[in-house]
C-alpha positions as CSV (number, residue, x, y, z in Angstrom):
1,M,1.8,9.5,-29.8
2,D,0.5,5.9,-29.9
3,A,-2.8,5.7,-28.1
4,F,-1.8,2.5,-26.2
5,K,1.3,4.2,-24.9
6,A,-0.6,7.3,-23.9
7,L,-3.3,5.4,-22.1
8,A,-0.6,3.3,-20.3
9,R,1.0,6.6,-19.1
10,C,-2.4,7.7,-17.8
11,G,-2.8,4.5,-15.8
12,G,-5.0,2.7,-18.4
13,A,-7.7,5.2,-19.1
14,A,-8.1,8.8,-20.0
15,R,-10.4,11.4,-21.5
16,R,-10.0,12.8,-25.0
17,P,-8.6,16.3,-24.0
18,V,-5.8,14.6,-21.9
19,L,-4.9,12.3,-24.8
20,A,-5.0,15.3,-27.2
21,R,-2.5,17.2,-25.1
22,M,-0.2,14.1,-25.3
23,G,-0.3,14.2,-29.1
24,V,-3.0,11.4,-29.7
25,D,-5.2,12.5,-32.7
26,D,-8.5,11.2,-33.8
27,A,-7.0,8.9,-36.4
28,A,-4.8,7.3,-33.7
29,L,-7.8,6.8,-31.5
30,R,-9.8,5.1,-34.4
31,R,-6.9,2.8,-35.0
32,A,-6.7,2.0,-31.3
33,G,-10.4,1.3,-31.2
34,R,-10.0,-1.3,-34.0
35,A,-7.1,-2.8,-32.1
36,G,-9.0,-3.2,-28.8
37,V,-9.1,0.1,-26.9
38,L,-12.5,0.5,-25.2
39,Q,-14.8,3.5,-25.1
40,P,-16.8,3.2,-21.9
41,A,-18.4,6.6,-22.3
42,R,-18.4,9.5,-24.8
43,G,-14.9,11.0,-24.9
44,L,-13.5,8.3,-22.5
45,Y,-11.0,5.7,-23.6
46,A,-9.6,2.7,-21.7
47,L,-7.3,-0.2,-22.1
48,P,-9.1,-3.6,-21.6
49,A,-7.1,-4.2,-18.4
50,A,-7.8,-0.7,-17.0
51,S,-8.9,-0.6,-13.3
52,P,-12.7,-0.3,-13.0
53,D,-12.2,2.3,-10.2
54,L,-10.2,4.4,-12.6
55,V,-12.8,4.2,-15.3
56,A,-15.5,5.0,-12.9
57,A,-13.6,8.0,-11.5
58,L,-13.2,9.4,-15.1
59,R,-16.8,8.8,-16.0
60,N,-18.0,10.5,-12.9
61,R,-15.3,13.3,-13.0
62,E,-14.0,12.2,-9.6
63,L,-10.5,12.0,-8.2
64,L,-9.4,8.6,-6.7
65,T,-7.9,8.9,-3.2
66,C,-7.4,7.0,0.0
67,L,-7.2,3.2,-0.5
68,S,-8.4,3.5,-4.2
69,A,-5.4,5.6,-5.1
70,A,-2.8,3.3,-3.5
71,P,-2.1,1.3,-6.7
72,M,-1.6,4.5,-8.6
73,Y,1.3,5.3,-6.3
74,N,2.5,1.7,-5.9
75,L,1.8,1.9,-2.2
76,W,1.5,-1.2,0.1
77,C,-2.1,-1.8,0.8
78,L,-4.4,-4.5,2.3
79,P,-7.1,-5.9,0.1
80,P,-9.8,-3.3,-0.7
81,N,-13.4,-3.8,0.6
82,G,-15.1,-3.0,-2.7
83,L,-15.7,0.6,-2.0
84,R,-14.4,3.4,-4.3
85,H,-12.7,6.2,-2.3
86,V,-13.0,9.5,-4.2
87,Y,-13.0,13.3,-4.0
88,H,-15.5,15.4,-5.8
89,R,-16.0,19.1,-5.4
90,R,-19.7,18.4,-5.1
91,R,-20.4,15.7,-2.5
92,E,-23.9,15.1,-3.7
93,S,-22.6,14.1,-7.1
94,V,-20.8,11.0,-5.7
95,R,-23.0,8.0,-6.3
96,G,-22.8,4.3,-6.2
97,N,-20.5,2.2,-4.0
98,A,-18.2,5.1,-3.1
99,V,-16.9,6.9,0.0
100,H,-16.5,10.7,-0.4
101,H,-13.4,12.4,1.0
102,A,-13.5,16.1,1.5
103,G,-10.7,18.7,1.1
104,L,-7.6,18.8,-1.0
105,L,-4.2,20.2,0.2
106,L,-2.4,20.0,-3.2
107,P,-3.2,20.0,-6.9
108,P,-4.0,16.5,-8.2
109,A,-1.9,14.4,-10.6
110,S,-1.7,15.9,-14.1
111,L,-2.4,12.8,-16.2
112,R,-4.6,10.7,-13.9
113,P,-7.7,11.4,-11.9
114,V,-5.9,10.9,-8.7
115,A,-5.4,13.1,-5.7
116,A,-1.9,14.2,-4.7
117,L,0.1,11.7,-2.6
118,A,-0.2,13.9,0.5
119,D,-4.0,14.1,0.2
120,V,-4.2,10.3,-0.4
121,L,-2.3,9.6,2.8
122,I,-4.2,12.2,4.9
123,H,-7.5,10.8,3.7
124,A,-6.3,7.2,4.5
125,L,-5.2,8.2,8.0
126,R,-8.6,9.7,8.7
127,C,-10.6,7.0,7.0
128,L,-9.0,3.6,7.2
129,S,-8.2,1.2,10.0
130,F,-4.9,1.4,11.9
131,A,-3.3,-1.4,9.9
132,E,-4.6,-0.2,6.5
133,S,-3.4,3.3,6.9
134,L,-0.1,2.4,8.6
135,V,1.2,0.3,5.7
136,M,0.3,2.9,3.1
137,V,2.1,5.7,5.0
138,E,5.1,3.6,6.0
139,C,5.6,2.6,2.3
140,A,5.6,6.3,1.2
141,V,7.9,7.4,4.1
142,G,10.3,4.5,3.6
143,R,10.7,5.5,-0.1
144,G,11.3,9.2,0.9
145,D,8.2,10.4,-0.9
146,I,6.9,12.2,2.2
147,T,7.7,12.7,5.9
148,V,5.9,12.0,9.1
149,D,6.4,15.6,10.2
150,F,4.7,16.9,7.1
151,L,1.6,14.7,7.7
152,R,1.5,15.5,11.4
153,Q,1.6,19.2,10.7
154,H,-1.5,18.8,8.4
155,L,-3.5,16.8,10.9
156,P,-4.1,19.2,13.7
157,G,-6.7,19.2,16.4
158,K,-8.7,16.6,18.4
159,R,-10.6,15.3,15.4
160,N,-7.3,14.1,13.9
161,G,-6.1,12.4,17.1
162,K,-6.7,8.9,15.7
163,A,-4.7,9.7,12.5
164,R,-1.8,11.2,14.5
165,A,-1.7,8.0,16.7
166,V,-1.0,6.0,13.6
167,L,2.0,8.2,12.8
168,D,3.5,7.4,16.1
169,W,4.2,3.8,14.9
170,V,5.6,4.6,11.4
171,D,9.3,3.5,11.1
172,R,11.8,2.7,8.4
173,G,13.6,-0.5,7.5
174,S,10.7,-2.8,6.6
175,D,10.8,-4.6,3.2
176,S,7.1,-5.4,3.1
177,L,3.7,-4.6,4.7
178,L,4.0,-7.9,6.6
179,E,7.2,-6.7,8.3
180,T,5.6,-3.4,9.1
181,L,2.5,-5.0,10.7
182,A,4.3,-7.7,12.6
183,R,7.0,-5.3,13.9
184,T,4.3,-2.9,15.1
185,Y,2.2,-5.6,16.7
186,F,5.2,-7.0,18.6
187,R,6.3,-3.5,19.8
188,Q,2.8,-2.8,20.9
189,A,3.1,-5.9,23.1
190,G,6.2,-4.5,24.7
191,I,8.7,-6.6,22.8
192,S,12.1,-5.3,21.6
193,V,12.2,-5.6,17.8
194,Q,14.9,-4.9,15.3
195,A,14.1,-5.1,11.6
196,Q,16.3,-6.4,8.8
197,V,19.2,-7.6,11.0
198,Y,22.2,-9.2,9.3
199,L,23.4,-12.5,10.8
200,E,26.7,-14.1,9.7
201,R,26.2,-17.0,7.3
202,V,22.4,-16.5,7.5
203,G,21.9,-13.1,5.8
204,H,19.3,-10.5,6.7
205,V,16.4,-11.8,8.8
206,D,13.1,-9.9,8.8
207,L,12.8,-9.3,12.5
208,L,14.9,-10.1,15.6
209,L,13.1,-10.0,18.9
210,D,14.9,-9.5,22.2
211,G,18.2,-10.2,20.4
212,W,17.7,-13.9,20.0
213,L,14.3,-14.8,18.5
214,V,14.2,-14.6,14.7
215,V,10.9,-14.1,13.0
216,E,10.7,-14.6,9.3
217,L,7.6,-13.5,7.3
218,D,6.8,-15.4,4.2
219,G,5.0,-14.1,1.2
220,R,3.8,-15.9,-1.9
221,H,7.2,-16.4,-3.4
222,H,8.3,-18.5,-0.5
223,A,6.0,-21.3,-1.8
224,E,8.6,-22.0,-4.6
225,W,10.6,-25.1,-3.8
226,K,14.0,-23.6,-4.2
227,Q,13.0,-20.7,-1.9
228,V,11.6,-23.2,0.6
229,Q,15.0,-25.1,0.7
230,K,16.9,-21.8,1.1
231,D,14.7,-20.7,3.9
232,H,15.1,-24.1,5.7
233,R,18.9,-23.8,5.4
234,R,18.8,-20.3,6.8
235,N,16.7,-21.4,9.7
236,N,19.1,-24.3,10.5
237,E,22.1,-22.1,10.5
238,S,20.4,-19.6,12.8
239,V,19.6,-22.4,15.2
240,V,23.2,-23.6,15.1
241,Q,24.3,-20.1,16.1
242,G,22.0,-20.1,19.1
243,Y,19.0,-18.3,17.8
244,T,15.4,-19.6,17.8
245,A,13.4,-19.1,14.6
246,L,9.7,-18.8,13.9
247,R,8.0,-18.3,10.6
248,Y,4.6,-16.7,9.9
249,Y,2.5,-16.2,6.8
250,Y,0.2,-13.6,5.4
251,P,-2.9,-14.9,7.1
252,D,-1.1,-15.0,10.4
253,V,0.0,-11.4,10.3
254,V,-3.1,-9.8,8.6
255,H,-6.0,-11.9,9.9
256,H,-4.8,-13.5,13.1
257,P,-2.2,-11.1,14.7
258,E,-3.4,-11.7,18.2
259,A,-2.6,-15.5,18.0
260,M,0.8,-14.7,16.4
261,V,1.8,-12.3,19.2
262,A,0.5,-14.7,21.9
263,Q,2.7,-17.5,20.5
264,V,5.8,-15.3,20.4
265,L,5.2,-14.1,24.0
266,Q,5.1,-17.8,25.0
267,V,8.4,-18.5,23.4
268,L,10.1,-15.3,24.8
269,A,8.8,-16.2,28.3
270,R,10.8,-19.4,28.4
271,R,14.2,-17.6,28.2
272,R,13.1,-14.6,30.2
């Protein structure tokens, strides 16, 4: 197998034994080295764009887990804080800017130094903030990769109370982490929320509050002019039909949720 293709299948980096099992011989590795494949350590090969966390995990013989493993499973996640979240059978061997997570429930991934999805999510629920763990779990649950019941069964006892409390807010229907967080914050404030509601001549709106307040959540693609025009026309049509529409952006939802919720409550109070 071509070394570049094999490394891509492994997430961007791999050790020599893994590549050999995939059919990459020494001659292919030498050709790949001349073509740009890096060798960060003896027996370790990486594409130039490989994740530094992945390379570090392979070098230190660790497994990525928690927030550091989210990209490997294409999970929604909030920006990392610079720490590497890993599992190692010897905790004392974990060095550098890393957080050690103990215990594995299932065997790790076969081609990548990554813990199984269930372990990644359990570690995240025990380690991360409410918002960080919620979006990761809801992404996996929404895709059908895992169930809330499975996670709850493997988080017993008082020490896992905080983790189980996050699971109480996991739902389906959101198209993005912004929808998940905004929906949850509104529900925590006692507001009735429906996600992805279809309105005639408007289409699906992100959230509908109390049956009449439309909340749209804008990601980066909404900065494109054609999308801006489309969004404005949708807003206008919803107002014509008697709805009220508010728009919020990533910083509003992620960094200033209290202000967003307070503003929504003010608008809802007028009709109530």
